C-alpha positions as CSV (number, residue, x, y, z in Angstrom):
1,M,0.0,0.0,0.0
2,N,1.4,3.3,-1.0
3,P,0.9,6.6,1.1
4,F,-1.5,8.0,-1.5
5,E,-3.9,5.1,-0.8
6,I,-3.6,5.5,2.9
7,I,-4.4,9.3,2.7
8,I,-7.4,8.7,0.5
9,G,-8.6,5.9,2.8
10,I,-8.4,8.2,5.8
11,L,-10.2,11.0,4.0
12,I,-13.0,8.5,2.9
13,I,-13.5,7.4,6.6
14,V,-13.5,11.0,7.9
15,L,-16.0,12.1,5.2
16,A,-18.2,9.1,5.9
17,V,-18.4,10.0,9.6
18,V,-19.0,13.7,8.8
19,L,-21.7,12.9,6.3
20,T,-23.4,10.7,8.9
21,V,-23.4,13.5,11.4
22,L,-24.6,16.0,8.9
23,V,-27.6,13.8,7.9
24,M,-28.4,13.2,11.6
25,M,-28.3,16.9,12.3
26,Q,-30.9,17.8,9.6
27,S,-34.5,18.1,10.6
28,G,-36.9,16.0,8.6
29,K,-39.3,17.4,6.0
30,D,-42.3,16.1,8.0
31,K,-41.2,18.1,11.1
32,K,-42.8,21.2,9.8
33,L,-46.1,19.5,9.2
34,S,-46.2,17.8,12.6
35,G,-45.3,21.1,14.2
36,A,-48.3,22.7,12.5
37,I,-50.7,20.0,13.6
38,A,-49.4,19.7,17.1
39,G,-49.3,23.5,17.6
40,G,-45.6,24.1,17.7
41,S,-44.6,27.2,19.7
42,D,-41.8,28.5,17.4
43,S,-41.6,32.2,16.9
44,F,-41.0,33.7,13.5
45,L,-37.4,34.3,14.2
46,S,-36.6,30.8,15.3
47,K,-38.4,29.3,12.3
48,N,-36.3,31.5,10.0
49,K,-33.1,30.6,11.7
50,S,-33.9,26.9,11.6
51,G,-34.6,27.2,7.9
52,K,-31.3,28.9,7.2
53,T,-29.5,26.2,9.2
54,D,-31.3,23.4,7.4
55,A,-30.5,25.0,4.0
56,M,-26.8,25.3,5.0
57,L,-26.7,21.7,6.2
58,T,-28.4,20.5,3.0
59,K,-25.9,22.3,0.7
60,L,-23.0,21.1,2.8
61,T,-24.3,17.5,2.7
62,A,-24.6,17.7,-1.1
63,I,-21.1,19.1,-1.6
64,L,-19.5,16.6,0.8
65,S,-21.4,13.7,-0.8
66,I,-20.0,14.7,-4.2
67,V,-16.5,14.9,-2.8
68,F,-17.1,11.5,-1.2
69,A,-18.2,9.9,-4.4
70,V,-15.2,11.4,-6.3
71,L,-12.8,10.1,-3.7
72,I,-14.4,6.6,-3.9
73,I,-13.9,6.6,-7.7
74,V,-10.3,7.9,-7.4
75,M,-9.6,5.2,-4.8
76,Y,-11.0,2.5,-7.2
77,I,-8.8,3.7,-10.0
78,V,-5.7,3.9,-7.9
79,V,-6.2,0.4,-6.4
80,S,-7.0,-1.4,-9.6
């Protein structure tokens, strides 16, 4: 195993953990509906802040998943 494979392998493991954490941090799409039915007590400002955080997490998850997929392909090419 050469050092390049080790570095890419470590990056893949780190990205997998980070992606898992990012997905777990996101609120589900059904949360908004259940909050409306259950009478959620969010103020306008907290709803807006939550939306911005979810939007940022969604974009970050998409970007990191693309980087993850590219690293997997690079690792496949390097190993074979």
